[in-house]
Rosetta silent file (secondary structure, phi, psi, omega in degrees, C-alpha in Angstrom):
SEQUENCE: XXXXXXXXXXXXXXXXXXXXXXXXXXXXXXXXXXXXXXXXXXXXXXXXXXXXXXXXXXXXXXXXXXXXXXXXXXXXXXXXXXXXXXXXXXXXXXXXXXXXXXXXXXXXXXXXXXXXXXXXXXXXXXXXXXXXXXXXXXXXXXXXXXXXXXXXXXXXXXXXXXXXXXXXXXXXXXXXXXXXXXXXXXXXXXXXXXXXXXXXXXXXXXXXXXXXXXXXXXX
SCORE:     score description
SCORE:     0.000 S_00000001
   1 L     0.000  -42.781 -179.725  -14.556   17.546   14.014 S_00000001
   2 H   -62.375  -37.760  177.277  -16.430   16.421   10.904 S_00000001
   3 H   -64.364  -39.510  179.879  -13.321   17.133    8.769 S_00000001
   4 H   -65.601  -42.234  177.946  -11.189   15.108   11.142 S_00000001
   5 H   -63.141  -40.926  179.933  -13.640   12.202   11.002 S_00000001
   6 H   -63.104  -40.859  179.419  -13.703   12.368    7.218 S_00000001
   7 H   -64.243  -40.575  179.779   -9.905   12.253    7.046 S_00000001
   8 H   -63.334  -42.128  178.855   -9.880    9.285    9.406 S_00000001
   9 H   -65.909  -36.817 -179.801  -12.475    7.496    7.267 S_00000001
  10 H   -66.893  -43.807  179.500  -10.536    8.240    4.101 S_00000001
  11 H   -64.256  -40.355  179.310   -7.312    6.843    5.575 S_00000001
  12 H   -64.743  -36.435 -179.829   -9.202    3.814    6.819 S_00000001
  13 H   -66.674  -42.035  179.334  -10.697    3.295    3.362 S_00000001
  14 H   -64.348  -44.706  178.781   -7.267    3.407    1.723 S_00000001
  15 H   -63.409  -41.438  179.337   -5.783    0.971    4.227 S_00000001
  16 H   -63.043  -38.389  176.570   -8.781   -1.361    3.763 S_00000001
  17 H   -62.408  -42.409  177.983   -8.318   -1.258    0.030 S_00000001
  18 H   -65.338  -42.170  179.410   -4.718   -2.237    0.312 S_00000001
  19 H   -63.579  -40.075  179.365   -5.540   -5.011    2.722 S_00000001
  20 H   -59.136  -45.638 -179.810   -8.312   -6.152    0.323 S_00000001
  21 H   -61.067  -40.154 -174.709   -5.820   -6.363   -2.516 S_00000001
  22 H   -84.200   -8.393 -179.900   -3.304   -8.370   -0.532 S_00000001
  23 L  -114.127   14.490  173.090   -5.845  -10.838    0.843 S_00000001
  24 L    93.714   14.339 -179.831   -7.505  -11.873   -2.402 S_00000001
  25 L   -72.076  -18.469 -179.484  -10.309   -9.384   -2.580 S_00000001
  26 L   -94.848 -168.622 -176.834   -9.402   -8.542   -6.175 S_00000001
  27 L   -56.191  136.072  177.902   -9.309  -10.774   -9.287 S_00000001
  28 L  -115.387  159.376  172.292   -7.939  -14.231   -8.602 S_00000001
  29 L    67.133   25.228  174.831   -6.415  -16.932  -10.695 S_00000001
  30 E   -72.117  145.015 -178.711   -5.088  -14.836  -13.572 S_00000001
  31 E   -74.628  124.847  174.375   -2.605  -16.621  -15.807 S_00000001
  32 E   -92.904  -40.042 -175.255    0.958  -15.494  -15.241 S_00000001
  33 E  -155.782  135.319 -179.144    2.621  -18.061  -17.489 S_00000001
  34 E  -152.098  120.167  178.327    1.292  -20.950  -19.637 S_00000001
  35 L   -91.548   -2.269  177.085    3.260  -23.065  -22.094 S_00000001
  36 L   100.853  171.901 -177.781    0.205  -24.836  -23.419 S_00000001
  37 L   -79.228  163.396 -179.611   -1.192  -28.390  -23.270 S_00000001
  38 E   -56.522  147.077 -178.260    0.868  -31.504  -23.958 S_00000001
  39 L  -113.499  108.129  178.025    1.815  -32.193  -27.607 S_00000001
  40 L   -69.482  -23.490 -179.748    1.518  -35.836  -28.782 S_00000001
  41 L    55.906 -148.772  179.801    3.171  -35.013  -32.068 S_00000001
  42 L   -94.877  -14.211 -176.127    3.780  -37.845  -34.496 S_00000001
  43 L  -114.864    9.067 -178.215    5.415  -40.166  -31.985 S_00000001
  44 L    94.703 -179.878 -178.522    3.153  -39.736  -28.969 S_00000001
  45 L   -67.802  148.610  175.729    3.725  -37.779  -25.817 S_00000001
  46 L  -146.023  167.534 -177.255    7.266  -37.153  -24.640 S_00000001
  47 E  -173.052 -156.153 -173.630    8.879  -35.194  -21.858 S_00000001
  48 E  -118.406  120.428 -178.616   11.639  -34.772  -19.291 S_00000001
  49 E   -64.906  135.425  173.232   12.405  -37.508  -16.742 S_00000001
  50 E  -106.972   98.382 -173.685   12.246  -36.470  -13.103 S_00000001
  51 E  -149.114 -177.463  179.327   14.553  -38.923  -11.388 S_00000001
  52 L   -61.361  -19.704 -179.102   17.682  -39.269   -9.302 S_00000001
  53 L   -92.965  -13.857 -172.928   19.607  -38.604  -12.498 S_00000001
  54 E  -155.021  133.415  168.511   17.841  -35.456  -13.669 S_00000001
  55 E  -115.701  156.247 -174.725   16.020  -32.372  -12.390 S_00000001
  56 E  -132.823  144.188 -179.488   14.188  -29.989  -14.701 S_00000001
  57 E  -145.550  152.811  172.880   13.390  -26.313  -14.541 S_00000001
  58 E  -138.332  143.571 -176.654   11.733  -23.603  -16.618 S_00000001
  59 E  -101.050  151.421  171.626   11.905  -19.872  -16.192 S_00000001
  60 E  -146.381  155.649 -178.731    9.231  -17.185  -16.409 S_00000001
  61 E  -131.673  108.134 -179.130    9.188  -13.418  -15.893 S_00000001
  62 L   -61.686  147.181  177.883    5.927  -11.729  -14.764 S_00000001
  63 L   -89.653  -11.683  175.847    4.929   -8.594  -16.600 S_00000001
  64 L  -151.012  171.629 -176.371    3.342   -7.120  -13.439 S_00000001
  65 L   -75.243  135.286  179.635    3.345   -7.808   -9.702 S_00000001
  66 E  -135.272  154.756  160.795    1.429  -10.918   -8.584 S_00000001
  67 E  -100.389  125.641 -175.785    0.799  -12.942   -5.475 S_00000001
  68 E   -63.337  133.401  176.966    1.294  -16.583   -6.404 S_00000001
  69 E  -109.682  -46.797 -170.002   -1.890  -18.711   -6.273 S_00000001
  70 E  -157.527  148.449  174.682   -1.210  -21.985   -8.031 S_00000001
  71 E  -125.808  131.282  178.504    1.321  -23.955  -10.076 S_00000001
  72 E  -124.880  130.775  178.595    0.246  -26.670  -12.500 S_00000001
  73 E  -119.626  137.999  169.160    2.484  -29.259  -14.236 S_00000001
  74 E   -83.717  120.268 -171.246    1.536  -31.695  -16.959 S_00000001
  75 E  -132.930  142.754  167.824    2.935  -35.003  -15.776 S_00000001
  76 E  -129.591 -173.991 -173.957    2.991  -38.662  -16.914 S_00000001
  77 E  -141.217  146.434  171.529    4.840  -41.658  -15.539 S_00000001
  78 L   -82.293   -4.831  176.335    7.271  -44.349  -16.587 S_00000001
  79 L   -94.589  111.717 -176.569    5.515  -46.651  -14.153 S_00000001
  80 L   -91.629    2.319 -179.547    2.719  -48.326  -16.114 S_00000001
  81 L  -111.745  -26.721 -173.133    1.413  -50.316  -13.169 S_00000001
  82 L  -139.438  145.913  169.389    1.103  -47.908  -10.262 S_00000001
  83 L   -84.328  172.117  172.237    0.345  -44.264   -9.550 S_00000001
  84 L   100.961    5.704  176.735    2.226  -42.255   -6.938 S_00000001
  85 L   -55.642  122.995 -171.796    5.685  -41.710   -8.439 S_00000001
  86 E   -85.781  148.689  171.971    7.004  -38.939   -6.183 S_00000001
  87 E  -155.703  162.456  179.445    8.497  -35.597   -7.167 S_00000001
  88 E  -119.326  133.606  175.853    9.015  -32.175   -5.608 S_00000001
  89 E  -109.805  138.232  175.245    8.068  -28.869   -7.146 S_00000001
  90 E  -141.636  154.178  172.699    9.552  -25.568   -6.046 S_00000001
  91 E  -110.557  127.635 -172.776    9.540  -21.948   -7.096 S_00000001
  92 E  -128.511  163.678  171.610   12.974  -20.311   -6.900 S_00000001
  93 E   -82.695  173.997  176.580   14.703  -17.076   -7.650 S_00000001
  94 E   -87.757  141.149 -174.655   17.323  -16.751  -10.428 S_00000001
  95 L   -62.473  -34.259 -175.855   20.906  -17.448   -9.521 S_00000001
  96 L  -117.552    8.898  175.842   22.257  -14.281  -11.133 S_00000001
  97 L    77.266   13.560  179.004   19.164  -12.115  -10.998 S_00000001
  98 L  -133.573 -102.640  174.009   18.510  -12.180  -14.748 S_00000001
  99 L  -141.456   87.267 -175.518   18.009  -15.312  -16.835 S_00000001
 100 L  -126.395  -87.211  176.527   20.659  -17.822  -15.877 S_00000001
 101 L  -146.374  166.354  178.871   19.846  -20.878  -13.736 S_00000001
 102 E   -64.866  140.965  175.114   17.769  -21.583  -10.627 S_00000001
 103 E   -86.132  172.779  176.167   19.149  -20.306   -7.343 S_00000001
 104 E   -80.776   -9.168 -179.234   19.169  -22.260   -4.096 S_00000001
 105 E   -77.797  114.426 -178.051   16.670  -19.751   -2.682 S_00000001
 106 E  -104.257  124.963 -178.768   13.310  -21.504   -2.551 S_00000001
 107 E   -84.360  -31.895  177.782   10.199  -19.316   -2.153 S_00000001
 108 E  -169.549  150.830  178.957    7.835  -22.318   -1.670 S_00000001
 109 E  -142.899  158.600 -179.545    7.901  -26.053   -2.389 S_00000001
 110 E  -141.864  141.659  174.881    5.424  -28.958   -2.599 S_00000001
 111 E  -102.419  130.985 -173.461    5.810  -32.714   -2.513 S_00000001
 112 E  -127.921  141.671  167.821    3.656  -34.574   -5.007 S_00000001
 113 E  -111.716  110.391 -169.639    2.800  -38.176   -5.745 S_00000001
 114 L   -61.911  140.743  174.573    1.685  -38.210   -9.374 S_00000001
 115 L   -81.676   -6.808 -175.067   -1.771  -39.529  -10.206 S_00000001
 116 L   -75.463  141.923  170.516   -0.472  -40.507  -13.635 S_00000001
 117 L  -124.852  117.347 -177.307   -0.086  -44.149  -14.656 S_00000001
 118 L    71.006 -164.742 -174.126    1.883  -44.666  -17.810 S_00000001
 119 L   -88.764   53.235  173.638    2.064  -42.159  -20.615 S_00000001
 120 L  -117.985   99.092 -171.507   -1.316  -40.558  -20.107 S_00000001
 121 L   -60.698  141.110  172.589   -0.626  -36.946  -19.106 S_00000001
 122 E  -129.108  148.699  176.176   -2.514  -35.391  -16.187 S_00000001
 123 E   -89.581  112.855 -179.572   -2.493  -31.740  -15.050 S_00000001
 124 E  -107.709  123.799 -178.647   -1.379  -31.757  -11.417 S_00000001
 125 E  -112.767  147.321  175.692   -1.826  -28.498   -9.523 S_00000001
 126 E  -125.930  134.317 -178.996   -0.434  -27.336   -6.196 S_00000001
 127 E   -90.320  137.908  178.236   -1.912  -24.420   -4.246 S_00000001
 128 L   -78.598  133.434  173.538    0.317  -21.779   -2.748 S_00000001
 129 L   -98.193  -36.719 -175.781    0.015  -21.301    1.017 S_00000001
 130 L   -83.578  -21.270  179.950    2.702  -18.659    1.389 S_00000001
 131 L    47.783   59.051 -177.906    1.544  -16.661   -1.670 S_00000001
 132 L   -64.952  152.244  177.874    4.994  -15.152   -2.338 S_00000001
 133 E   -76.820  127.322  174.329    5.185  -11.845   -4.157 S_00000001
 134 E  -108.712  114.671 -173.102    6.344  -12.223   -7.772 S_00000001
 135 L   -85.461  138.103  177.559    7.772   -8.901   -8.889 S_00000001
 136 L   -55.123  137.943  175.162    7.352   -7.575  -12.419 S_00000001
 137 L    79.803    1.170 -179.391   10.467   -7.940  -14.560 S_00000001
 138 L  -104.446  136.059 -178.834   12.048  -10.498  -12.192 S_00000001
 139 E   -87.053  132.574  175.214   12.872  -14.024  -13.372 S_00000001
 140 E  -122.677  161.152 -179.459   11.623  -17.010  -11.377 S_00000001
 141 E  -125.311  137.287  165.600   12.095  -20.723  -11.882 S_00000001
 142 E  -100.103  120.351 -175.513    9.761  -23.668  -11.419 S_00000001
 143 E  -114.931  135.585  176.557   11.925  -26.633  -10.543 S_00000001
 144 E  -123.788  131.325 -176.877   10.854  -30.310  -10.525 S_00000001
 145 E  -147.243  160.671 -177.391   13.085  -32.990   -9.025 S_00000001
 146 L  -157.227  153.386  173.945   12.860  -36.546   -7.690 S_00000001
 147 L  -100.054    8.883 -179.677   14.893  -39.237   -5.997 S_00000001
 148 L   -67.503  145.432  174.746   13.081  -41.939   -7.970 S_00000001
 149 L   -73.175  160.053  178.100   15.162  -44.429  -10.018 S_00000001
 150 L   -61.984  156.844  175.649   14.808  -44.352  -13.758 S_00000001
 151 L    79.076   -8.732  172.159   12.056  -46.341  -15.501 S_00000001
 152 L  -130.474   17.118 -171.055    9.544  -45.856  -12.617 S_00000001
 153 L   -95.765  162.544  171.029    9.837  -42.082  -12.360 S_00000001
 154 E   -71.314  152.415  179.512    7.452  -39.179  -13.122 S_00000001
 155 E  -125.609  127.745  175.639    7.901  -37.395  -16.450 S_00000001
 156 E   -84.858  112.351 -169.197    7.291  -33.694  -16.998 S_00000001
 157 E   -75.242  140.913  176.997    5.442  -33.699  -20.330 S_00000001
 158 E   -72.789  147.470 -177.096    6.497  -31.411  -23.197 S_00000001
 159 E  -101.008 -174.697  177.966    3.918  -28.873  -24.301 S_00000001
 160 L   -91.941   14.453 -178.818    2.693  -27.412  -27.578 S_00000001
 161 L   -57.587  119.479 -175.425    4.733  -24.257  -27.078 S_00000001
 162 L   -88.422  -18.066  178.454    5.771  -23.239  -30.542 S_00000001
 163 L   -99.813  144.740 -179.331    8.178  -20.518  -29.470 S_00000001
 164 L   -57.730  132.659  176.942   11.477  -21.316  -27.800 S_00000001
 165 E  -121.926  129.048 -177.945   11.189  -21.197  -24.017 S_00000001
 166 E   -66.026  125.528  172.324   14.304  -21.023  -21.892 S_00000001
 167 E  -141.537  171.914  179.126   14.693  -24.031  -19.617 S_00000001
 168 E  -137.030  146.417  177.602   17.495  -25.849  -17.877 S_00000001
 169 E  -123.595  130.802 -179.798   18.192  -29.495  -17.171 S_00000001
 170 E  -109.362  122.841 -179.162   20.373  -30.649  -14.254 S_00000001
 171 E  -121.951  129.855 -177.933   21.982  -34.087  -14.654 S_00000001
 172 L   -65.647  -14.743  178.145   24.066  -35.693  -11.929 S_00000001
 173 L   -76.056  -15.101  176.660   26.329  -37.050  -14.626 S_00000001
 174 L   -76.453  150.479  179.259   27.448  -33.480  -15.301 S_00000001
 175 H   -55.363  120.486  179.176   30.465  -32.243  -13.342 S_00000001
 176 H    73.584    7.193 -179.339   29.146  -31.095   -9.979 S_00000001
 177 H    65.033   34.915 -173.667   25.542  -31.773  -11.085 S_00000001
 178 L   -73.900  152.342  174.478   25.486  -28.316  -12.702 S_00000001
 179 E   -72.028  141.043  173.419   22.514  -26.932  -14.528 S_00000001
 180 E  -111.507  119.324 -176.863   22.786  -26.901  -18.323 S_00000001
 181 E   -89.373  149.997  177.793   20.897  -24.011  -19.875 S_00000001
 182 E  -175.817 -177.217  176.762   19.258  -24.081  -23.271 S_00000001
 183 E  -122.006  152.299  179.842   16.167  -23.519  -25.309 S_00000001
 184 E  -144.195  148.007  175.013   13.617  -26.041  -26.523 S_00000001
 185 L   -78.748  -29.110  178.027   10.554  -25.978  -28.754 S_00000001
 186 L   -99.231   74.997 -175.992    8.894  -28.557  -26.506 S_00000001
 187 L   -69.134  149.127  176.597    8.903  -26.652  -23.256 S_00000001
 188 E   -55.115  136.666 -177.634    7.722  -28.474  -20.054 S_00000001
 189 L   -70.485  116.082 -173.828    3.951  -28.100  -19.698 S_00000001
 190 E  -142.783  138.456  172.195    3.397  -25.442  -17.036 S_00000001
 191 E  -131.167  126.647  176.163    0.654  -23.108  -15.873 S_00000001
 192 E  -120.473  127.466 -179.377    1.310  -20.492  -13.180 S_00000001
 193 E  -123.159  158.717 -179.162   -1.579  -18.369  -11.839 S_00000001
 194 E  -168.109  178.839 -179.428   -1.761  -15.524   -9.347 S_00000001
 195 E  -107.734  131.969  178.094   -3.544  -12.367   -8.152 S_00000001
 196 E   -65.817  134.572  175.959   -2.480   -8.999   -9.530 S_00000001
 197 L   -95.890  114.849 -178.802   -1.054   -6.705   -6.860 S_00000001
 198 L   -68.556  153.215  173.058   -2.327   -3.149   -7.538 S_00000001
 199 L   -68.452  159.654  177.293   -0.051   -0.161   -7.425 S_00000001
 200 H   -53.088  -36.859  178.279   -0.322    2.152   -4.404 S_00000001
 201 H   -63.182  -43.235 -179.889   -2.173    4.648   -6.607 S_00000001
 202 H   -64.153  -41.726  179.621   -4.748    1.993   -7.585 S_00000001
 203 H   -62.518  -39.890  177.888   -5.196    0.953   -3.984 S_00000001
 204 H   -64.678  -43.824 -179.021   -5.782    4.577   -2.960 S_00000001
 205 H   -62.682  -39.157  179.028   -8.319    5.037   -5.761 S_00000001
 206 H   -65.110  -38.728  177.635  -10.109    1.865   -4.682 S_00000001
 207 H   -64.409  -42.398  177.932  -10.237    3.164   -1.104 S_00000001
 208 H   -64.633  -38.947  179.404  -11.718    6.478   -2.169 S_00000001
 209 H   -64.109  -41.985  179.392  -14.250    4.682   -4.365 S_00000001
 210 H   -63.997  -40.819 -179.994  -15.254    2.437   -1.491 S_00000001
 211 H   -65.139  -42.099  179.710  -15.606    5.388    0.839 S_00000001
 212 H   -64.576  -40.611 -178.960  -17.773    7.266   -1.703 S_00000001
 213 H   -64.952  -40.448  179.316  -19.958    4.215   -2.252 S_00000001
 214 H   -64.792  -36.868  179.797  -20.451    3.854    1.536 S_00000001
 215 H   -65.966  -37.762  179.504  -21.431    7.521    1.760 S_00000001
 216 H   -67.986  -36.480  179.499  -24.037    7.118   -0.973 S_00000001
 217 H   -65.815  -36.637  179.609  -25.506    4.095    0.813 S_00000001
 218 H   -66.998  -36.518 -179.114  -25.815    6.091    4.077 S_00000001
 219 L   -70.305    0.000    0.000  -27.597    8.951    2.254 S_00000001
């Protein structure tokens, strides 16, 4: 009977460890992707207009499995009188499953009214409610778009990223509003954070460790 109880406790510990990992019991807020802070350069801050004429996206590929926690964009505004220029942020899969363009599949999205007034960049963060799983080696896209007219629209500020980062720009003036892929030294300022999802082996080890610790406390 004692052996059966021990097996039940062990199984319970393993399940609890897995649940703990999936509900935020492990490390939170680890950086998945970060292009750096805005770069004023020699001419001041610059960036990518988010307007009815243009949407912007940047791709990233996690090196391990994560649950998405937060997305942060560096944003300024072409409206020098008022805050609140609207834009929508979404995280999407890749259209071809590699590194091509954003797909129509949206994992989560957020509507934002920028706090920026004029060309003074602010870091605007949105918290994930759905916490989608981001799988290691899979490409995802952060897309920013807006229906605002030009000259009063939000602007996604370029970062200090010194290495080329793949991004795409969609302009309605292009045939069919297609995405145009390319590389840029001034990648859109982006920070993506999440919680590491442990492997099944790690979860089992954590369960055994928790069970052993509980046994020591009882003794």
